[in-house]
C-alpha positions in Angstrom: -0.1 -0.1 0.0 2.9 2.4 0.7 4.3 1.8 -2.8 0.9 2.5 -4.1 0.7 5.9 -2.4 4.0 6.9 -3.3 3.2 6.2 -7.0 0.0 8.3 -6.9 1.9 11.3 -5.6 4.7 10.8 -8.2 2.1 10.9 -11.0 0.2 14.0 -9.6 3.7 15.8 -9.0 4.2 14.9 -12.9 1.0 16.3 -13.9 1.2 19.4 -12.0 4.8 20.3 -13.3 4.1 19.1 -16.9 2.0 21.1 -19.4 -1.5 20.3 -19.0 -1.9 19.7 -22.6 0.3 16.7 -22.8 -1.4 13.2 -22.8 -0.9 10.6 -20.3 1.2 8.3 -22.9 3.9 11.1 -22.9 3.8 11.9 -19.2 4.1 8.2 -18.3 7.2 7.3 -20.2 9.1 9.1 -17.5 10.9 5.8 -15.8 11.1 7.5 -12.5 7.1 8.0 -12.6 4.5 5.6 -11.9 2.6 4.5 -15.0 -1.2 4.6 -15.3 -1.4 0.9 -14.6 0.2 1.2 -11.4 -1.4 4.2 -10.0 -4.7 3.5 -8.1 -7.6 5.8 -9.1 -8.9 6.1 -5.3 -6.0 7.9 -4.5 -6.4 10.8 -7.1 -9.9 11.1 -5.4 -8.6 11.1 -2.0 -5.8 13.7 -2.4 -8.5 15.9 -4.4 -11.0 15.8 -1.4 -8.4 16.4 1.2 -6.8 19.2 -0.8 -10.2 21.0 -1.3 -10.6 20.6 2.4 -8.0 23.5 2.4 -5.0 24.0 4.5 -4.9 26.9 7.0 -3.2 29.3 4.5 -6.0 28.9 1.8 -8.8 28.3 4.5 -8.0 31.6 6.4 -8.4 33.7 3.0 -11.1 31.7 1.6 -13.3 30.2 4.0 -13.0 32.6 6.7 -12.1 36.0 5.3 -14.1 35.9 2.1 -16.8 33.3 2.5 -17.8 33.6 6.3 -17.7 37.6 5.9 -19.6 37.7 2.5 -22.1 35.2 3.6 -22.5 37.3 7.0 -21.6 34.3 9.4 -19.1 36.6 11.1 -18.3 40.3 11.4 -15.7 41.5 9.1 -14.5 44.2 7.0 -12.7 43.5 3.5 -14.8 41.9 1.1 -18.2 43.0 3.1 -17.3 46.4 2.1 -16.3 45.5 -1.7 -12.7 45.1 -0.9 -10.5 42.3 -2.7 -7.2 40.8 -2.1 -5.6 39.3 -5.2 -3.0 37.4 -3.4 -5.7 35.5 -1.5 -7.5 34.7 -4.6 -4.3 33.6 -6.5 -3.5 31.3 -3.9 -6.8 29.6 -4.1 -7.0 29.6 -7.8 -3.8 28.1 -8.4 -4.3 25.5 -5.7 -7.9 24.7 -7.2 -6.4 24.4 -10.6 -3.0 22.7 -10.4 -4.0 20.3 -7.4 -7.5 19.7 -6.6 -9.0 19.7 -10.2 -6.2 18.0 -11.6 -6.4 15.3 -9.0 -10.1 15.0 -9.8 -9.4 14.8 -13.7 -6.6 12.4 -13.4 -9.0 10.1 -11.6 -11.0 10.0 -14.7 -8.6 9.6 -17.1 -6.4 7.1 -15.4 -9.5 5.2 -14.7 -10.6 5.2 -18.3 -7.3 4.1 -19.6 -7.3 1.1 -17.3 -10.5 0.1 -18.5 -9.3 0.4 -22.3 -6.4 -1.5 -21.4 -8.0 -4.3 -19.6 -6.3 -3.6 -16.3 -8.8 -2.2 -14.2 -10.7 -3.4 -11.1 -14.5 -4.5 -10.9 -14.8 -1.1 -9.0 -12.9 1.2 -11.2 -15.9 2.5 -13.3 -17.5 3.3 -9.9 -14.7 5.3 -9.0 -14.6 7.1 -12.4 -18.4 8.0 -11.6 -17.4 9.2 -8.2 -14.8 11.6 -9.5 -17.2 13.1 -12.0 -19.5 13.9 -9.0 -16.9 15.3 -6.7 -15.5 17.3 -9.8 -18.9 19.1 -10.2 -18.5 20.2 -6.7 -15.1 21.5 -7.2 -16.3 23.4 -10.5 -19.4 24.7 -8.9 -17.3 26.3 -6.1 -14.9 27.8 -8.4 -17.9 29.2 -10.5 -19.6 30.6 -7.6 -16.6 32.5 -6.5 -15.5 34.0 -10.0 -18.2 33.3 -12.5 -17.2 32.0 -15.9 -14.7 29.1 -15.6 -13.1 26.6 -18.2 -15.4 23.4 -18.5 -12.6 21.4 -20.1 -9.6 22.8 -18.2 -7.4 19.8 -18.2 -7.2 19.6 -22.0 -5.0 22.6 -22.8 -2.6 24.9 -21.3 -4.9 28.0 -22.2 -8.2 26.3 -21.6 -11.4 27.8 -23.2 -13.7 29.7 -20.7 -17.5 29.0 -20.7 -20.3 31.2 -19.5 -21.8 30.6 -16.0 -25.2 29.4 -17.7 -23.0 26.7 -19.9 -20.8 25.6 -16.8 -24.1 25.2 -14.8 -25.9 23.3 -17.6 -22.7 20.9 -17.9 -22.6 20.3 -14.2 -26.1 19.5 -14.0 -25.5 16.9 -17.0 -22.6 15.5 -15.5 -24.1 14.9 -12.1 -27.0 13.1 -13.8 -25.0 11.0 -15.9 -22.4 10.0 -13.4 -24.8 9.1 -10.8 -27.1 6.9 -13.2 -23.7 5.0 -14.2 -23.0 4.1 -10.3 -23.4 0.5 -9.7 -24.9 0.2 -6.2 -24.1 -3.5 -5.9 -20.2 -3.0 -6.1 -18.5 -3.5 -2.8 -14.9 -2.0 -2.5 -12.0 -3.8 -0.7 -11.4 -2.0 2.9 -8.0 -0.7 1.6 -9.9 1.1 -1.0 -12.6 2.4 1.1 -10.0 3.9 3.5 -9.2 6.3 0.5 -12.7 8.2 0.7 -12.6 10.4 3.5 -16.4 11.2 3.0 -18.4 8.1 2.4 -15.7 5.4 2.5 -17.1 4.3 -1.2 -20.7 3.8 -0.2 -22.0 4.2 -3.7 -25.7 4.8 -2.2 -24.5 7.7 -0.4 -22.4 9.1 -3.3 -25.7 8.9 -5.3 -27.6 10.7 -2.8 -25.1 13.3 -2.7 -25.2 13.6 -6.5 -29.0 14.1 -6.4 -29.0 16.5 -3.7 -26.1 18.5 -5.4 -28.4 18.8 -8.4 -31.3 20.0 -6.2 -28.6 22.8 -5.1 -27.3 23.6 -8.5 -30.9 23.6 -10.0 -32.2 26.1 -7.4 -29.6 28.4 -8.1 -31.0 29.0 -11.4 -34.5 29.6 -9.8 -34.4 33.4 -10.9 -33.1 33.4 -14.3 -33.8 29.9 -15.6 -36.8 28.7 -14.2 -38.0 25.7 -16.9 -34.4 24.4 -16.4 -34.3 24.8 -12.8 -37.9 23.1 -12.4 -37.2 20.2 -14.8 -33.9 19.4 -13.2 -34.9 19.6 -9.6 -38.1 17.3 -10.3 -36.0 14.6 -11.9 -33.5 14.7 -9.1 -36.0 15.1 -6.5 -37.5 11.7 -7.7 -34.2 9.8 -6.9 -32.5 9.1 -3.6 -31.5 12.0 -1.5 -29.0 12.9 1.2 -31.6 13.1 4.1 -30.3 11.4 7.1 -27.4 12.2 9.5 -25.1 9.3 8.6 -25.3 10.5 4.8 -23.9 13.9 5.5 -20.8 14.6 3.3 -18.1 15.8 5.8 -14.5 15.2 6.2 -12.8 15.0 9.4 -10.5 17.6 10.8 -7.1 17.1 12.5 -4.7 19.3 14.4 -1.7 20.7 12.8 -0.8 22.4 9.7 -1.9 20.5 6.5 -5.0 20.2 4.4 -7.0 18.2 7.0 -6.4 21.1 9.7 -9.5 22.7 10.7 -10.7 25.6 8.3 -11.5 27.9 11.3 -8.4 27.1 13.3 -6.1 30.2 12.7 -5.7 32.0 16.2 -5.5 35.5 14.8 -9.0 35.4 13.3 -11.5 36.4 16.0 -14.6 35.4 13.9 -17.1 37.3 15.9 -20.8 36.9 15.4 -22.2 39.1 12.5 -25.1 41.7 13.0 -27.1 39.5 10.5 -26.7 36.4 12.5 -27.8 38.4 15.7 -30.8 39.8 13.9 -32.1 36.6 12.6 -31.9 34.7 15.8 -32.8 37.5 18.5 -36.3 36.3 19.8 -36.6 33.8 17.1 -38.5 30.8 18.2 -39.6 32.2 21.7 -37.2 29.9 23.6 -36.5 31.7 26.9 -32.9 32.1 27.5 -33.0 31.4 31.2 -33.9 27.8 30.0 -30.6 27.5 27.9 -28.0 29.1 30.1 -26.9 28.0 33.6 -27.9 29.5 37.0 -24.8 31.8 37.3 -25.7 33.5 34.0 -29.5 33.7 34.4 -29.5 36.9 36.2 -28.1 38.5 33.3 -31.2 37.7 31.0 -32.8 41.0 30.3 -36.7 41.5 30.4 -38.7 40.8 27.2 -38.6 44.2 24.9 -35.4 45.3 26.2 -32.8 46.8 23.6 -30.1 47.8 26.0 -28.1 50.9 26.6 -28.6 54.0 24.2 -25.2 55.1 23.5 -25.8 57.0 20.0 -22.7 59.2 20.3 -20.4 56.3 20.2 -22.3 53.7 17.7 -22.8 54.5 14.2 -26.4 55.4 13.1 -25.6 55.3 9.2 -26.7 51.7 8.6 -30.1 50.0 8.4 -29.2 47.6 11.1 -32.5 47.8 13.6 -30.2 47.6 16.6 -28.0 50.6 15.4 -27.0 53.0 18.4 -27.6 50.4 21.2 -25.6 48.2 23.6 -27.3 45.3 25.1 -25.9 45.2 28.7 -26.9 41.6 29.1 -28.6 38.7 27.3 -31.7 38.5 25.2 -34.8 37.5 26.8 -35.3 34.8 24.0 -33.2 33.6 21.5 -32.8 30.8 18.8 -31.2 27.7 20.9 -28.5 27.4 18.3 -27.3 30.7 18.8 -25.7 29.9 22.2 -24.1 26.8 20.6 -22.6 28.5 17.7 -21.3 31.5 19.5 -20.1 31.7 23.0 -21.3 34.5 25.4 -18.4 36.9 26.4 -17.1 36.1 29.7 -18.3 32.5 29.9 -14.7 31.3 30.5 -16.0 27.9 32.1 -17.9 27.0 29.1 -15.9 24.1 27.5 -16.4 25.6 24.0 -15.0 29.2 25.0 -12.2 29.9 22.7 -9.6 32.0 24.2 -7.5 32.8 20.8 -4.9 34.3 20.4 -3.1 32.4 22.9 -0.5 35.0 23.1 -2.7 37.8 24.7 -5.6 37.6 27.2 -7.7 39.9 25.1 -10.5 37.0 24.8 -10.7 36.9 28.6 -10.8 40.3 28.9 -14.3 41.7 28.9 -14.1 45.4 29.9 -13.3 48.4 27.7 -13.9 52.1 27.1 -15.9 54.9 25.7 -14.3 58.1 25.2 -15.0 61.8 24.4 -12.1 61.6 22.0 -9.5 62.1 24.8 -10.7 61.0 28.2 -12.7 58.1 29.2 -16.5 58.9 29.8 -17.8 55.3 30.5 -16.3 51.8 31.0 -18.5 48.9 29.8 -18.1 45.4 31.0 -19.3 43.1 28.2 -19.3 39.9 30.5 -22.6 38.0 29.8 -23.7 40.1 27.1 -24.9 39.6 23.5 -24.1 42.3 20.7 -22.7 42.4 17.1 -22.1 45.1 14.6 -21.9 45.8 11.2 -18.8 46.3 9.1 -18.2 49.4 7.1 -17.0 53.0 8.2 -17.7 54.2 11.8 -16.1 57.5 11.3 -16.2 59.6 14.4 -18.4 57.3 16.5 -16.1 54.4 15.9 -12.9 56.4 16.9 -14.4 57.1 20.3 -15.6 53.5 20.9 -13.2 50.8 22.1 -15.6 48.1 23.0 -17.6 47.3 19.7 -15.2 45.3 17.9 -13.2 44.2 21.2 -12.0 40.8 21.1 -13.5 39.8 24.8 -16.8 41.7 24.2 -18.5 40.2 21.3 -19.8 36.4 21.1 -17.3 34.6 18.9 -17.2 31.1 17.1 -17.4 28.3 19.5 -14.0 26.4 19.9 -16.0 23.3 18.9 -15.2 24.6 15.2 -12.0 26.0 16.0 -9.8 23.3 17.4 -9.5 21.0 14.4 -11.2 18.2 16.1 -14.6 18.5 14.4 -15.8 17.5 10.7 -16.0 19.9 7.8 -19.5 19.7 6.4 -19.7 20.2 2.6 -23.2 19.0 2.3 -25.9 18.4 5.0 -29.5 16.6 5.3 -30.8 19.9 6.4 -29.9 21.5 3.3 -31.6 18.9 1.0 -34.9 19.5 3.1 -34.7 23.2 2.8 -33.9 22.9 -0.9 -37.3 20.5 -1.1 -39.1 23.0 0.9 -38.3 25.8 -1.4 -39.0 23.8 -4.6 -42.4 22.6 -3.1 -43.3 26.1 -2.1 -42.6 27.2 -5.8 -45.0 24.5 -6.9 -42.5 22.2 -8.3 -43.0 18.4 -7.6 -41.3 17.1 -4.5 -41.6 14.0 -2.6 -43.0 15.7 0.4 -44.9 19.0 1.2 -43.2 22.4 1.6 -44.2 22.6 5.0 -42.9 19.0 5.8 -39.7 19.7 4.3 -39.2 22.9 6.3 -39.9 21.4 9.4 -37.7 18.3 8.6 -34.8 20.9 8.0 -35.1 22.7 11.3 -35.5 19.3 13.1 -32.2 17.9 11.4 -30.2 21.0 12.4 -31.7 21.1 15.8 -30.5 17.4 16.2 -27.0 18.3 14.9 -26.8 21.1 17.5 -28.0 18.7 20.3 -31.2 20.8 20.9 -33.8 18.5 19.2 -36.0 18.4 22.4 -36.9 22.0 21.9 -37.7 21.8 17.9 -41.5 21.1 18.5 -42.1 24.4 20.5 -39.8 26.2 18.3 -41.8 25.3 15.2 -44.9 26.7 16.7 -43.7 29.9 17.6 -45.0 33.1 15.9 -42.4 35.4 17.6 -40.9 37.9 15.3 -36.9 38.1 15.1 -35.4 41.5 14.5 -36.1 41.2 10.7 -39.6 40.6 11.4 -39.8 36.8 10.5 -41.3 34.1 12.6 -40.6 30.4 12.7 -44.3 28.9 12.4 -44.8 27.8 8.8 -48.6 28.6 9.2 -48.0 32.1 10.4 -47.4 34.4 7.6 -49.0 37.7 9.2 -46.7 40.6 8.4 -45.1 42.2 11.5 -46.1 46.0 12.2 -43.8 48.7 10.8 -42.1 49.0 14.2 -42.3 47.6 17.8 -42.0 49.2 21.2 -38.9 48.5 23.0 -37.4 49.7 26.4 -34.0 51.0 26.7 -31.6 52.9 29.4 -30.0 56.1 28.4 -26.2 55.2 28.5 -25.2 58.5 29.5 -27.6 59.5 32.0 -29.3 56.1 33.1 -32.5 57.4 32.3 -35.3 54.9 31.2 -36.9 55.4 27.8 -39.0 53.6 25.2 -38.4 53.6 21.5 -40.2 52.3 18.4 -37.7 49.9 16.7 -38.4 49.5 12.9 -38.2 46.2 11.3 -36.2 46.9 8.4 -37.5 47.1 4.8 -35.4 44.5 2.9 -35.5 46.5 -0.3 -33.7 43.9 -2.4 -36.5 41.4 -1.6 -40.1 42.3 -3.0 -39.1 45.9 -2.6 -39.2 45.5 1.1 -42.9 44.9 1.5 -42.5 41.4 2.5 -40.8 40.2 5.6 -42.5 37.1 6.9 -43.6 35.1 3.7 -42.9 31.4 3.2 -39.7 31.7 1.1 -38.1 34.3 3.8 -38.8 31.5 6.6 -37.1 28.7 4.6 -33.9 30.9 3.9 -33.7 32.5 7.3 -34.0 28.8 8.7 -31.3 27.8 6.1 -29.0 30.6 6.9 -28.9 29.7 10.7 -28.5 26.1 9.8 -25.6 26.3 7.5 -23.7 28.6 10.0 -20.6 28.1 10.3 -19.9 25.3 7.9 -21.4 26.7 4.6 -20.7 30.2 4.4 -20.5 29.9 0.2 -24.1 28.9 0.5 -25.3 31.7 2.6 -23.7 34.0 0.3 -24.9 32.3 -2.8 -28.5 32.5 -1.4 -28.2 36.3 -0.9 -27.0 36.9 -4.1 -29.7 34.7 -5.6 -32.7 35.9 -3.6 -31.4 39.0 -1.6 -32.3 36.8 1.3 -32.1 36.7 4.3 -32.0 40.5 5.3 -28.2 41.7 5.4 -27.8 45.1 7.0 -26.0 47.6 4.9 -22.4 48.4 6.0 -22.0 51.6 8.1 -21.2 54.8 6.0 -20.4 57.6 8.4 -17.5 58.4 5.6 -17.9 57.3 1.9 -16.7 53.6 1.2 -14.6 53.7 -1.8 -15.5 50.1 -3.0 -19.2 50.6 -2.3 -19.6 54.1 -4.2 -23.6 53.5 -4.4 -24.0 53.3 -0.5 -24.0 57.1 0.9 -25.1 58.9 4.0 -28.2 59.6 2.3 -29.5 56.4 1.1 -28.2 53.9 4.0 -31.7 52.7 4.9 -32.3 51.5 1.4 -30.7 48.0 0.4 -29.2 47.6 -2.9 -27.4 44.6 -4.7 -24.7 47.2 -5.4 -24.1 47.4 -1.5 -23.1 43.7 -1.3 -20.2 41.7 -2.7 -21.2 39.5 -5.6 -18.0 37.6 -6.6 -14.3 37.5 -6.5 -12.2 39.2 -9.2 -10.1 37.2 -11.4 -6.4 36.6 -10.0 -4.0 39.0 -12.0 -1.9 36.2 -13.1 -4.6 34.7 -15.2 -4.7 38.0 -17.3 -0.6 37.7 -17.6 -0.7 34.0 -18.5 -4.0 33.5 -20.4 -5.0 36.9 -22.0 -7.3 35.4 -24.2 -8.9 33.4 -21.8 -9.2 36.2 -19.5 -10.8 38.4 -22.0 -13.2 35.4 -22.9 -14.1 35.0 -19.2 -14.9 38.8 -18.8 -16.9 38.9 -22.0 -19.1 36.2 -20.5 -19.3 38.0 -17.4 -21.5 40.8 -19.0 -19.7 43.4 -16.8 -16.4 44.4 -15.5 -14.0 42.1 -13.6 -15.2 43.6 -10.4 -16.4 42.5 -7.0 -19.8 44.1 -7.3 -20.6 42.4 -10.9 -23.4 39.9 -10.3 -23.2 36.6 -11.6 -25.5 35.2 -14.2 -27.8 33.6 -11.8 -27.8 36.2 -9.1 -30.1 39.2 -8.6 -28.9 42.0 -11.0 -30.6 45.0 -9.2 
């Protein structure tokens, strides 16, 4: 087995170093490299999946700083304010093209060569189909980041780019054909099973994954190509799907610094809760916080309809975040029970999932900081057992006097369960299948269950993942609105009032007061007139469920639908990379206020000018962060 492993890596190295237009026959004449008959197809697949898990260098840049920020699973600047880093994108693009995709392509080519030569195994054809299914994920990931990509990238050193529409049509065809060619009666030897970090070559699970991927990709077309989306969705929904816990596509992480190290493990990333996540989970489900925290914390739970300290001289007001200007000096009265699992309360140091990163200072374990008048301290705030999150953007003068709003120890941060490299990275979960079925059925497409049943099954599946399944029945009956004006109950579609009364305390004078807090108008979804319809419920639950493992999907849903509600970045001063957003229109959402894609790496233009120009032409706009992809909302 050791020799087989060495042979696979020798061939992969040869493929990466050689021009991709060379044929395998030309490459394999090297006497120092393994030939196509010696190399085992399963090793190529294993290397591709593990590589795409991302080592910490790539993961920090793509998964954390790009996807989690753009998908509003964490607070952060950069891409959320229209920023971009060519180095980050280049590192990812190069790894994708030269290693992950090449390994998947190599599995297919070597497998087909072995079949043609009569040197294949009984299971080789199935391995080819698995590699094709996995390759569709890789290509969808790349396209969802950049847009137009090559479909046949392994056939030439300067491949031809295809439009996003053509890419998606190709991927859907590949999934359909590859899954149909899987022989579910084939059983692999144990040593081969070990080379599949996701399903151990359980072909029934690979087929389920392929069909659920078809649902995902079909739904991506819902706003631009309804006929194709509906036909593909219905065909895939009629097959076996990824619906059980033991069918989840996940890959185990491990400590260290390699491709299996946790994607959220880098200590210097604070990974604070986003304002979007806070707004969507606040009061949602009607579950009292006192039932979710220990006795030592219960006293910090605030009364119902309490918003906190009013500190409008120190917190930006130039955003449509409904809680702008307030600091909650305690915990919400009610909160979605998953929120306190995903993000840990500041000061809850005895919680086994409290994360103290970075290890070289004690900021995470320091909960106090100050507000100033620009020179002197005017107020010290202790964030212990509080629950706050703030928008990105430019905070101007209020931010310059505020030392608490983005302080490491003052804001709930991602649970250590996801930061210690001891979990499993999820690529596709059963709850996503259910939410896709719910959306399809809600649209009137044929599905194996009703929209309500699928929606509730998705919620229950995710509650089970978080270990709070016992609360799902009560939760699903709730008609309480979150900060965005959405409730949980499927049958409760009554729109919220324009605003609701909340109590506060003036943070400067300690005077009690009452204020009408407006439910934000999400103007990029049905002109902001709807906050509690069925689609908003589905995508709200999907967003919460996909946090923290699937940020690219939460970003894609927002690009596709404008859902769920994302607040605008603060604009105390003009944002250079978001010129549409101004101090005069910050209460209005626009597609132009949110990142839509990544720019192509500069190396592509330099090395393949023809391909680059082809890609930009298919993009239908300039190579910019704010240019929407074909399947996304255009305005």
